[in-house]
C-alpha positions in Angstrom: -0.5 0.1 0.0 1.3 3.8 -1.2 0.4 5.9 2.0 1.1 10.1 1.9 3.2 11.5 5.3 2.9 15.4 4.9 5.1 16.9 7.7 6.3 20.4 8.5 7.9 23.0 6.4 8.3 24.2 2.8 5.7 21.7 1.2 5.1 21.1 -2.7 2.7 23.0 -4.7 -0.6 20.8 -4.4 -0.3 20.1 -8.7 3.1 18.3 -7.9 0.6 15.3 -6.4 -2.7 15.9 -7.0 -3.0 13.2 -9.6 -1.8 10.8 -7.1 -4.6 11.0 -4.3 -6.8 8.7 -4.3 -4.2 6.0 -5.1 -3.0 6.8 -1.6 -4.5 4.5 1.1 -3.4 6.4 4.0 -2.9 9.8 4.7 -0.8 11.1 7.8 0.4 14.6 8.9 2.9 14.8 10.9 2.6 18.3 13.5 2.1 21.2 11.3 1.9 19.0 8.0 -1.8 19.1 9.3 -2.0 22.4 8.1 -0.7 21.9 4.2 -3.5 18.8 4.4 -6.2 21.7 4.7 -4.8 24.0 2.6 -4.8 20.7 0.2 -8.3 20.0 1.1 -7.4 16.3 2.3 -8.2 14.8 5.7 -6.1 12.9 7.0 -6.2 9.1 8.6 -3.6 9.5 11.5 -2.2 12.7 13.0 0.9 12.2 14.7 3.4 14.2 16.8 4.2 17.2 19.7 1.7 19.5 18.0 3.8 22.2 18.6 4.0 23.8 15.4 1.0 23.3 14.0 -1.5 26.8 13.8 -3.6 25.3 16.4 -3.6 22.4 18.4 -7.2 22.6 18.0 -7.0 21.7 14.5 -7.0 17.8 14.9 -10.3 17.9 16.7 -11.9 18.9 12.9 -10.9 14.7 12.1 -12.6 13.0 14.3 -12.1 9.6 12.4 -8.5 10.8 12.1 -6.2 8.6 14.3 -4.6 11.1 16.7 -0.9 10.5 18.4 0.1 12.9 20.6 3.7 12.8 21.4 5.9 14.6 24.3 8.5 17.0 23.1 10.8 15.3 24.9 11.0 12.5 22.8 13.7 9.9 20.9 12.0 10.4 17.6 10.9 13.8 14.8 7.4 13.7 14.1 8.4 13.0 10.6 9.8 10.1 12.5 6.6 9.1 14.1 4.9 9.5 11.0 6.6 6.6 9.2 6.6 4.3 12.2 2.7 5.1 12.2 2.4 4.6 8.4 4.2 1.2 8.5 2.9 -0.4 11.5 -0.8 0.3 9.7 0.3 -1.6 6.5 2.4 0.8 4.3 5.1 -0.4 2.4 5.8 3.1 0.4 5.5 5.6 2.0 5.9 9.6 0.0 7.1 12.6 2.1 5.7 15.9 1.3 7.3 19.3 3.2 10.0 19.3 5.0 11.5 21.8 3.1 13.6 25.1 4.0 14.0 26.1 7.6 16.3 24.3 9.7 19.5 22.5 8.2 19.2 20.1 11.1 15.9 18.8 10.1 17.1 18.9 6.7 19.7 16.7 7.1 17.4 14.7 9.7 15.4 13.6 6.8 17.9 13.1 4.2 19.2 10.6 6.8 16.2 8.5 6.7 16.8 7.4 3.5 19.5 5.5 5.0 17.8 3.1 6.7 17.5 -0.2 6.3 15.9 -3.2 7.4 12.8 -3.0 9.6 12.9 0.6 10.3 10.5 2.4 7.3 11.8 5.0 5.2 10.4 7.2 2.2 10.6 6.0 -1.3 10.0 10.0 -2.2 10.4 13.0 -1.1 9.1 16.2 -2.5 9.0 19.8 -1.6 8.6 22.8 -3.1 11.8 23.4 -6.2 13.0 19.9 -5.9 11.7 16.0 -6.3 13.8 13.1 -3.7 13.5 9.4 -5.0 15.2 6.2 -3.3 16.0 4.0 -5.6 17.0 0.5 -3.8 20.0 -2.0 -5.0 18.8 -3.5 -7.9 15.9 -1.3 -8.9 15.5 1.1 -11.6 13.8 4.3 -11.2 12.4 6.0 -14.8 11.2 9.8 -14.7 9.9 11.7 -17.4 11.2 15.1 -16.6 11.0 18.6 -18.5 13.9 18.8 -20.9 17.2 20.1 -19.4 16.2 19.1 -15.3 18.9 19.1 -13.3 19.3 15.4 -11.7 22.0 14.7 -8.7 22.5 11.1 -7.6 23.8 10.5 -4.7 25.0 7.4 -2.8 23.4 6.1 0.4 25.0 4.7 3.3 28.4 2.7 2.6 28.8 3.8 -1.1 27.5 2.5 -4.5 28.9 0.9 -7.6 27.5 -0.9 -10.7 25.1 1.3 -11.6 23.6 2.6 -15.4 21.6 5.4 -16.6 20.0 6.2 -19.7 19.1 9.8 -21.4 21.5 11.5 -18.5 24.2 14.1 -20.1 26.7 12.1 -18.0 26.1 8.5 -17.5 26.8 6.5 -15.0 27.8 3.8 -15.8 31.5 2.7 -14.6 31.0 5.0 -12.0 31.9 3.9 -8.4 31.3 5.9 -5.3 32.2 5.8 -1.2 30.7 7.8 1.2 31.0 11.4 0.5 31.2 10.9 -3.3 27.8 12.3 -5.8 26.9 13.3 -8.8 26.0 16.7 -8.7 24.2 19.4 -11.9 23.8 16.0 -14.1 21.3 17.0 -16.8 18.7 15.0 -18.5 18.8 16.3 -22.5 15.8 15.3 -23.7 13.6 15.0 -20.4 13.1 10.9 -19.8 15.9 9.5 -18.0 16.3 6.2 -15.9 18.2 5.5 -12.9 19.4 1.8 -12.3 20.7 1.1 -9.2 23.5 -1.7 -8.8 25.6 -2.7 -6.1 24.0 0.0 -2.9 21.4 2.2 -2.7 21.0 5.9 -4.3 19.2 8.5 -4.2 18.5 10.8 -6.9 17.5 14.5 -6.9 15.8 16.3 -9.7 14.7 20.2 -9.8 11.5 21.1 -10.8 11.3 24.5 -12.4 8.6 26.8 -11.1 5.2 26.4 -12.8 6.4 23.2 -14.6 4.2 20.0 -14.1 5.1 16.8 -12.0 7.1 14.2 -13.2 5.3 10.9 -14.6 6.9 7.3 -13.6 8.4 5.8 -10.5 10.4 3.6 -9.4 10.4 0.1 -9.9 
């Protein structure tokens, strides 16, 4: 089941994801992500967090059918992590994260770190903010996107590094590269728009820059 997790911070435009709303089996709001869902006209199935940044804690009462999980501010997990755990426990095996852009660097790095997780700990499959979208390509997996011609695409290895990856449609192919921790392929180009990235050994994070007013990139990982 694919689920949507909306967290606080800068969100993507509604148009980025609206064509997929009907396909999400569950929708979860993490703290002030509830404000974004209200603005989008979506009702959450789950609301989580310490509710310290939502516009009004009373807003959750507008959704009496939603499962409410309120935690103390003195907790070990971020609100985004709580949302991931709640969705995974409810049966989601693919989680699209929206929001979390802008704001504090430590929060951005914490979300990026979620993609490093392996094993039983849930992690996002995608991450959407105002001007970018990031996609997890698991070892041996493939991501195919139909983006705007000339779009900037950056590829990062996760955890211990990556090798044996391949690509199609990028100006600088990934074949033959081997990356250790800290390496990356920043500012590649999807020359004709459509492109694909295949992960060989190790997971990859593919970041697509989306121009203002551009439509959503079509396609996703396999």
